[in-house]
C-alpha positions, 0 to 999 in steps of 0.5 A: 042251599041257594035257590039259584045256580050259576052256570059254573055250579050247574056245569060242575053238577053235570060235568059240562062246560059253560059253553055246553050250557050256553049251547043248550040255552041257545037250542032250547034243549036244557033247563029253564033259566033266569036272565037278569041283565047279562047274568044267567041263573038256573032255579034249582027246581027247574034243574030238578024238573029237567033232570026228572024229565031226562029219566029213561028206561031204554036207550031209544026212549024219546025225551019228555018235553022239558 
């Protein structure tokens, strides 16, 4: 497995569109990302850390700071 995911790869993993991921980047409420020129990539560890931060035990739990 590569250490980097494209938006398409992350979108497939999460069932989200490229546009939805772009909105998450704009709002700052998604995983950290790498931007090289115009290319956006996600480090696998950052995605795993973000997913871990989203684990809840109740529907009204506040998200942890990513």
